[in-house]
Each structure stands twice: as C-alpha cells, then as structure tokens.
N, C-alpha and C positions, 0 to 999 in steps of 0.2 A: 750372508757370505757363503751360502750353499753352493754358489757358482764357483767358488774358489776351489782349486784342485788340490789344495794342501791336504796332506794326510799325515797323521801322527800314529806311531805305534802306541800301544797302551802305556808302556813304561815311559816313553818320551812325554806323552800327554800328562801323566801323573807327575813327572819331574818338573814340568813347566808349571803345572798347577801349584805344586808345592812352593814354587818361587813366586806365586801370585801373578803369573803372566796373564794379562788380560786377553791377549790373542788366543791363548790356550782356552780360556774360559769361553770366549766367543765361539771357538771351534767346538768345544764341548756342548754348548747350548745348541748350536746349529745342527749338530749331528746326533744328539741324543734327546732333544726336547720332544720330538714327535712320539718316540717310543715311551718315554716316561709319562707324557700327557695321556697316552692311551691307557696306561695302567691306572693312573689317578682317576680318569674319567669313569673307568669301569667300576671303581670302588665308590666314589662319591656321587656319581651320576650327574650332578648339576655342573653344567659347563662353566658358569662363572666361578663357582667354588674351585673347580679343577684348574682353571687358569690361574687363580690366585695362589693355589697350593703349589702349582708348578714353579712359580717365581720363588716361593719360600723354599722349595726343595733345592733349587739351584743355589740359593744363598747358603743353605745348610751344607751342600756339597762343597762349595767354595770355602766356607769357614771351617769345615771339619775335615778337610782333605788330609790333614796330618794323622787322622784316626784310621785312615784306610790301611789295611794290612793285606798285602798280596798273598800272604801265607794262608789266609782264611777264605780266599775266593777271588774271582775276577772282579775287576773294577766296575763293570756294567752291573754285575749282580749286587755289588755294594750299593750302587746308586738306586737300583730297583728296590732294595730293602728300605732305603731312606724314603723313596716315593711311597711305598706300600705303608710303612709305619706312620708317615706323616698323614696319609689319607685316613688310616684307621684312627689316629689321634683326633683328626678333624671330626670324624663321625662320632667318636666318643664324646667330644665336646658338644656336639649337636644334641646327642642323647641326654647329656647332663642338663642342658638347658631345658629340654622337654621334661625331664624328670623333675627339675626345679619348678617348672610351671605346674606340673601335676601335683607335686607336694604342696605348692601354694594353694591350689584349688582344694585339695584335701583339707588343708589347715583351715581355709575359709569355711568349708562345709562343716567341719567338725566343731567350729567355733561360731556357729550361726547365732547363738544367743548374744554374742558380742555385736555381730553385725545386724542382728534383728533390732537392736536398740538404736542403731544409727539410722536416722532419717536420711533420705536422699539429699536434702539440703545440707545436713551436717557433714555428710561425706563430701559433697561438693566444696564445702567450706575448708575441710582438711586438704583436699586436692589443691584448692586455691593458694594454700600456704607453701606449696612446693616451688622449687625453682621453675622459672618460666619454661625451660626446655622440657623438663619432666612433666609439668602440668599439661603442656600442649600435647605431648604424646599420649599421656593417660586419657585425656579428653577424646583424642582421636580414636584410640584403640578401644577403650571401654564404653564410651558414650556415643562416639561417632560411628562405630561399627567398622572401622578400618582394620584390615589385617596389619601385622607388623610390616610385611613387605610393602603394602600400599602406603602406609605411613612413611616408610623410608623413602619411597619414590616421591611422594607428595612433598616431603620436607627436604628432599635432595640430600639425604644422609645415608651413610652405609648402614646396612641392616644390623650389623653388630653394634653400632652406636645406638640405634633405636632400642635393641634388646637390653643393652646396658642401662640406658636411661629408664626403661620400664622397671628393671630390677631395682635400681636405686630408688625410684619413686615408691615402689611397694615397700622397700625397706624403711624409707622415711615415713610412710603412712603408718606402718606398724609401730614405729617409734612414737609418732604423735598419738596413736591410740593408747599405747602403753603409758605415755606420760599423762594422759587425761585420767584423773583419779576415778571417775565414774566408770570408764571403760576398763581401766586396770583392775578394779575390784570385780567387775563382771568376768574378766578373763581368769582371775584367780579362783573363782568359785566353780 
C-alpha cells in the first residue's frame, strides 16, 4: 500500500491503532517497517532472524499500543525501543543457548569417568531409546557430522525446533544415565 497517498498524523495513527484499526496497522507497517528492519538487522546481523523479529516487533506494537505514553517520547522512538529491545533479547537468547551448550560440554568433560565407562554401543543403545525425532537429530548432529543448521535444512524443520529437540534429547540421556545404577554410582563418586 505504499502507493497509497494516505497520510496520518502521529496522534491520528495512535488513536486508530488504539481502536485496533487494521488500515492503520497496514499504514504503520508500510511506512515504518523499512526503518525498523534496518535497526534490527544492524543488531542481529542475520537477515532471516531480522525478518522474523520484525514480524514479532509489529505484533508487540499492535498488542502493546495501550502502553505507549506520548509524555515519555515520540511514537517512532517508542517503536525503535521495542525493536532494539527485542533484538537484544534475541541475541541474549542465542548467547544463552551457546552458554548452555558450553556448560554441557564442560559437564561432559568434567565427568569423563562416567562417559569413559560407556562403550560406544552402550551410548548408541541409550540414544535408540529416545523418541524418534530426538534420536534422528542426535544421530545426524553427533554421529553424522551435520551442523544444527544443516540438520534443520535436511529435515525441513525450523532451527529452533532442532535445537529444542537436541536439548530435550540430552536431558533424556542424562536422565537415563542417572537412572542406570552403575552409571549413577560412578557419577556420585
């Protein structure tokens, strides 16, 4: 609708958004998405993530419009803050996944005595007890040499789904290891 010559003042636009007017939302998206996308892309760098975040940001603007206070600043500044904060939250979430992975690696390395007693076939047996979707991803990533991105593309799944399944699989493997008395006693000593 960028060809449309419609123009709203900031107060008119906000008033219409408060009434959940879809035309106002379309106008908002058409006129502000490029600027907000530019900010998001500078922060998160990845185009696909920036595009996904942009959609989430507009949903936040739409659902939180009642929180906008003109006494605290301009509407565009408020939207920029939502975009910036959402982008930073995204990066923090990514870092948390990386830290989670790093802490898992540290845990495995510091508990080598436990894993030293597990033969490769025993580990494969534990993995075979996982749900099919978890087992498939673990086999691809840990034994097949696929990256998480490659596994996601190969399985035609979102990357977040692959990461979640890996986390759940690792959690289940830890549970199985702890439940096995011989491994549990090794872990305690």
